[in-house]
N, C-alpha and C positions, 0 to 999 in steps of 0.2 A: 534523158531517157534513152535516146538513140545511141549516145556514147556508151552508156552502161550496157546496152544490148550488144553493141559491137565488141566491147571488151570481153563480155562473157563468151561470145562466139569465138573470138581469137584465143582466149584462155582455154576453152573446151577443146578446140582443134589442136592447139599446142600440147595440151595434156594427153590427148588421145594418141598423138604421134609419138610422144616421148614414152608413154606406157608400153607401146608395142615394141619399142627399141630396147627399153630397159628390163621389161618383165617377160619377154618372150623366152620360151624354153630353148636352151642351147643343146645341140646334139652332143652325144658322148664322143669325146675325141678319139677313143680307140675303135669306134665303130664306124664303118663306112656307111654312107647314106643308103646304099642298096644292099647292105650286108646284115647278118645277124650273128651276134657273138653269144656263145654259151659254152659251158663245160660238158653238157650232155644233150643229146637229141634222142627222143624216143618216138617210135612209130607204134601206135596202139590200134588194135582191131576194134570192131564195133562194140565189143563187150568191155573195152578198156584194158585188155590184157596186152602187155608189152610184147611185140613181135620182133622188133628190131631196135637197135640202139647204137649210137655213135657217141663216143665220149672218152674221157680220161679217167683212169683209175686213181686210187689214193697215191700211187707212186708217180703220177704224171705220165703214165704210158697210155698211148692212144689205141683204141680198138673199135672194131665193128662187129656187132653180134646180131645174128639172124636166127630166129627160132621157128621150128616147124609149127604148122597149124595146131597139131595135137600136143605140142610141147615136148615131144620125145627126143628130138634132135636139135642140137645147137651148132651152128657154123660160126666160127670166130676167125677174124682176120686182125692180126696185130703184128706190126713190124718190130715191136720191142720184145716179143716172146721168142722162145727157142723154136717153137713150131709156128711159123708165120700164119699158116692156114690150118684149121683143125675142125673136124666134124666129130662131135661127142654125143653119145646117147645119154638118156636121162640118168642112168646109174653112174655116169662118169667114165664109162668105157670109151676110149678113143677109137672111132670107126676108121678114120682116115686123117692123115696129117702130112704137111709138106714143110720141110725144114727151111 
C-alpha cells in the first residue's frame, strides 16, 4: 500500500511538471514581451466615438489621425502622403497643410 501511494505521488508530481512544460502557452515570436502589435490603434471618447487613430491603410501607408471634439476638423500626419501634415474641415476643405 505504501509503495502504491509513493508511486501515485511520484507519478502525479512528474505529470504536473511535464504538463506545465508541454502545455504552457508560448509567446508569439513577432511580439516582444513588453510590446503590442496591431495594424490599428484607436482612441475612443467616453461615448465610444473614435477621436484618434494610428494605423495602416489598405496600401500599407502609415498615418496618425486626430479629430476635434465636435468632429468638424481632422488633423492627419502621414509621411507617405504628398502633404505630410494636413488640417481638413468636415466638408473636405483643406484649412492648412505642410508638404
